[in-house]
N, C-alpha and C positions, 0 to 999 in steps of 0.2 A: 288586151282585153280591158274594156272600160267598165265602169260601175253598172251601166245599163245592161251590158251583155252578161255581167255576173248575176244581176238580178234575174234576167231571163233564164239563165242556166239553173239557178237555185229554184225558181218557180217551176221549171219543167222537171227537175230531178229532186223535188222536196222529199220524196219518199226515201231516197238514198241518205240524205242528210239526217232525217228523223231516225232512220234505222241505225246509223253509226252513232248518233247521240245516245240513243237508247242503249246501245251496246256499251258505250263508255260509262254511262250512269250505272248500268247493271254491274259492270266490272268494279266501279268504285264502291258500290254497296257490298259486293262480294268480298272485296279486300277489307272493308270495314268489319264485316262479319268474321273474317278469318283472323284479323289482327287481335293479339292479346291485349286486354285493357292495361293501360299504364296510368299510375297515379303520380302526381307531382307534389313533392314536399319542398317547402321553402322556409329558409331561416336567414337571418341577417346578423352580421357582425359589425360592431362600431369600433373605430380606432380612436382611443382617447388622445386628444391633441396635446395634452400635457406631457412633459417629459417625465421619465421614471425617476422619482426621488431617491430610490434605493441605489441608483447608479451615480448619485452625486450630481445629477443634472437639475437644472431649474428652468422655469419658463415654459414655452410651448415649442412644438415641432416646427411651426411656422411654415416657411417655404418648402420644407422637406416633407410636409404632410402628404402631398399628392404622390410623390415617388414612394413614400412609405406605404400608402394604401395599395399602390400597384404591386409593391414587393410582397405585402401580406396576401394579396390576391394570388400571386404566383405560389406562395407557400401553401395556401388552401388547396390549390390544384396540383400539389407536388406528390410524388410517389411516396415520400415519407409519411405525409398525412394520410394518404390512402391506405398504406399498410397498417398504420395505427388504427384506422377505422375497421379494417378487417379483423384485427385482434380484439378491438373493443366489442364488436358485434358477433365475434366468433363465426364469421362467414366461412372460414376455412373448414369448419365442421359441418356445414350445411350439406345434406346428402345431394340435393339437386346440383349445387355448384361443384361438388366433388365429381359427380358423374360427368358433367359437362367438361370439367378440367381434364379428366382421364380421356374423354373422347377427343378433345381437341389437341392435347399435348402428349397423350400416352404416358403421362407421368414423368416426362423428361425435363420438365420445368417446375420450379418450386411453385406451390399453389398460392402463397401469399403475394408475391409480385404479380402473378397472373391475375389474381382477383383484384389487385390494386388497379391494374390497367383496365380491367373490365368495368369496375365501378366508376373510374374516372371518365369513361366514355358516357356515363349516364349522369354526370355532374356538370353543371354550368355555373362558373364563378364569374360574377360581373361586379366590378366596382361602380357604385353609383356616381354619376357625373356630378362634379362640383360639390362633393361631400366626402365624408370619411366613413361611409357605410359600404359594406361589401355584401352582396346578395349571393346566396348559395341555393341553387335550384337542383333538385334531384328527381329523376324519373325512375319509378320502380314498379314492379308488377303488382305490389300490394300497397294499400293505403298506409298501413302501419309501418311497413318497411321503408316507404318513402320518407315518412316523418323521422323514423329512427336513424336512417342513413344521413339525413340532413343535419339532425342534431348531433350525430356522432362526428360529422365533419367539423361542425362548429367547436365541439369540445376538443377534438384532436388538434385543431388549429391553435386553440388556446394552450393546450399542453405542449405542442411543438414550439410555440413562441416562447414559453417558459424555458423549455429545454435548450433552445437556441441561445437564450441569454445565460442560462445557468452553466452549460457545458464550457463555453470559453472562460467564464468566471472561475470555474473550478480549475481549469488549466492555468489561468493566471495566478490563482491562489497557490497552487502547488509550486509554480515558478518563483513567486515572491517569497514563499516560505523557504525555499532553498537559498534564495539570495539573502534573506534575513539571517538565516543561520550562518552563512559565510561572512556576512558583514559583522554579525555579532562576535564571531570568532576573531575576525581581524581587529575589531574594536578592543577586545580583551587583550590581544597581543600588544597593541599600541599603548593601551593604558599601563600594562605591565612594564613596557619599555620606558615610559615616562616615569613611572614610580621608581624603577631601578635606577634611572639616571638621577633623580632627585635624592634618593637615599645615598647613592655613591658619592654625590657631591655635597651632601648636607644642605640641600636646597629645600626650604619650606615655602618661602614666598620670594621668588627671584627678583621681582620688581622692588620690594622693600629693602632687601639686602643690598641690591645694587645702588639704591638711593643712599643708604648708610655709608657704603664704601666710597661713593662719589663725594659725599659730604666730608668724609675723613681725608680724601685726597685733596679737597679744597682747603681744609684746615692745615694740612702739612705744607701745601704750597704757600699759604699765608704765613705760616710759622717760619718757613725757610727764608722768605723775603725779609721778615722781621729780624731773624738771626743774622742774615747777611748784612743788614743795616748796622746791627750791633757790632759785628765783626769788623766791618769797615771803620766804624767809629773807634773801636778799641785799637785797631791797627794805627789809625792816625794819632791816637794818644800815645801809643807806644813809640811811634817815630819821634814824638816831641820830647821823649825822655832823654836827659843828658845835657841838652842845651841850657835850659832854665827850668829845672824841675819845680821850683817854687812858683812858677807862673802857670803851672798846670791848673786847670779848673778844679780838679779833685783836691789838689793841695790847698788851693785858695778857699775852697768851700769846706775844708775840714775844720770842725769846731775845736778839735784837740790842738791842732797846730795854731789856730787862731788864739786859743787860750795860752799856749806855750809862748807865742810871740809877745802876748801882753805881759806875761811874767818875765820874759827876757828883757822887754823894754824897761820894766820896773827895776829889774836887777841891774841893768846897765846904768840906769839913772842913779841908783843907789851907789854903784861902784864909782861912778864919776864924782858923786858928792864926797865919798870917803877919800878918794884920791886927792881931791882939792883941799880937804880939811885935814886929813890925817896923813896923807902920803901913800905912795904905793907899797911901801914896806910895812905898813901897819898890818897887824893880823886881820883886822876887820876887812881891809882891802883884799887880802888873800882869800878870805872867806867869800867875799862878794864876787871876786874873780872866778873862784871855783864854782859858784852858783851859776854864773853866766855861761861858763863852759859847759856845765851840766845841761843847762836849758838848751844851748845850741846843739849839743849832742842828741838830746831828746827830739828836738825839731828835725834834725837830719834823719834820725831813726824813723820818725813818723813819715817824713817825705819818702825815705827808702821803702817803707812798708807800702805807701800808696803807689809808688812806681812799680814795686814788685807785684802789687795786686793788679795793676793795669796789665802787666805781662801775663799774669795768670788768667785774668778775664779774657784777654785776647786768645790765649790758648783754649780756654773753655769755649769761647764763641766759635773758634775754628773747629774744635771737636764736635760741638753741638751742630754746627753747620754740616759737617760731614755725616753725622748721624741722621740728621733730618733729610739730607740728600739721599742717603741709603734707604731710609724709611719711605721717602717719596717715590723712589724708583720701585721699591717693593710694592708700594700701594698702587702704583701705575700698573705693574704686572698683575696685581690682584684684581684691579678693576677691569683690565683687559680680559683676564681669565673669566671673571664673572660675566662680562659682556658676551664672551664666547659661549659660556654655559647658558646665559640667558637666551641667546639666539637659538642655541641647540634645543633648550627646553621649550622655547616658543614654537620652534618647528615641530617638536613632538606634541605639544599641546594643540597646534593647528591640525596635525594628523588625527589626533583624538577627536577634535571638534568636527572635522570633515567626516570622519568615520561615523560619528554620532549623528550628524545631519543626514548622511546617506541612509543610516539604519532607520532613522525616524521617518524619512520619506518612504522607504520600502515598507516599513511597518504600517504606515497609513494606507498605502496601496494594498497591502495584505489584508488589513481590516476591511477595506472597501470591497475587495474581491471576495472575501469570506462572506460578507453580507449579501453580495449579489449571488453567490453560489447557493445560498439557502433560501433565497426569496422565492415565493410562489405567486407573485403578483405580476401581472402583465397589463399592457394598455389595450389589449384586444378583449372585448366583452361581447357576449351574445346579446344582441338587441331584442330578438324575438325568437321563441321556440317554434319549431315546425309542428303543426298539428296534423293528424291523419285527415286527408281530404275526404269529403263525402262522396264526390263523384270522380270518375276517372277523367283524365284530360286527353287520353288517347284510347281508341280512335275518335276523331272529331267528325261526326256524321255530316253536319252541315258543310264543313270545309271540304270533306272528301267528295260529297255530291256536287258542290259548287265547282270543284276542280274537274270532276268528271263531266259536268255540264259544259264547262268552258272548253276542255280538251275535246269533248264529243262534237261540239259545234265546229271547232277548228278542223277536226278530222273529217266531219261530214262535208263541210265546204270543200276541203281538199279532195275528198272522194268524188264529189259531184263534178269538180273541175277536171279531175283525172278521167272520169268516164266521158266527159264532154270532149276531151282531147283525143280519146280513142275512137269515139263515134260522134263526130260533129254533125249538127243539124242546122238547116237554114232557119234563122229566127228573125232576121231583119235584112234590110236592103244591103247593108255592107257585107253580110255573109254571102249574099247571092253574087255580088260583083267579085268578092274575094275568091270564092270557090269555083264559080262558073266561068269567071274571067270574060264576061260579056257585059256590054253597057246596059244600064237600066233605062227602058223606054217608057214604061208607064207603071202606075201603081193602082191596084184595085183595092178599094176600101173594104170595110167590114160588110159582109153579106149576111143578112139575117135570114134564118131559115123560116120559110112560110109554112103555116099549117095547111093541111089538105082541105079543111073545111072553109078556108078563106078563098079558095080558087073559084 
């Protein structure tokens, strides 16, 4: 069937097309009359691009803003928000809704989730493209109800956003509080352990005490080296005793012996003079001889004293060396013990420092979580409040009639074609050859009907 044939069919059966169109338009008008009017309430939410300062964040959401807006849109259309709207508007106490609930569920389902699903079917949540604005559109049987439900969804979304941020913060705060208590108890134990160790070992400042003991160890080492040098020197002096005592440096440096030797030289010179002048038997010579012997005895006594003192000095040096060696060994043990105590005290101090650092970190997180758990701020803000619409948005008479007209035209054309297929007529040459199956020999043009008065 070509367009010309369709035109001929429609021209011949125009009454059928008009009748069907009229029926569809009448049906659309009837449906519009039967439909209950519905009002549309609209509100908008805006997502603040800045990060929440109470959460310790800074800057903006940046690339996460798009996904954040989509997430907030899903929160708006969630069952949790819808249930909160039911409680806010007390829809579960509305008699009409309760009758419908009993009729559809027979009371076998809770009314709150049932009403939440019901109102979610009447809500359309749309994130605005390339922006951080979320549109909430509500269709409701009354104008005031449409505005109230839309505004309730906006407020419920804001409250839910706060709850979703506060609830985890409260859980974290409780967890960090427990951890802080445990860490504080552990810190007290480690502090007491360090204090007991310091008291038991008499440690006030381990570093200073260790420095003093190290200095003492160095002094003893230096003293030992000095004493060992003195002991070796005294031993060498002692070994020289007996061969030529008067050649000893101590003897030669003795002022007493030097004076005695001068006196001896004077006495010997005097004795020689007396011997040459008076003779050896003279009493003066005997007296001079006695003086010389006495001086020599005194010199020998002084030399013996010096040599004896050298032996004593060597013994003293040996004894001092042994004492310093013993003091040095004891000091080494003391320093090693102090180093061990210092290392053990340092380990205990490190334990205390680590425990304090862990406690400080947990305390900071606890303070942050406590701050977040009591905050009532959110980055979701209602941009515009829904106002009761003046006119219903449904039914749309023009749209319904236009749809009826379109569907009626399509149905009328279909009905005309259907009737044509059931009762085909000859309307042009191709129909004659197709239905009669005979060749076309001639065509008679249009014959105008003549009036009788013209004959």
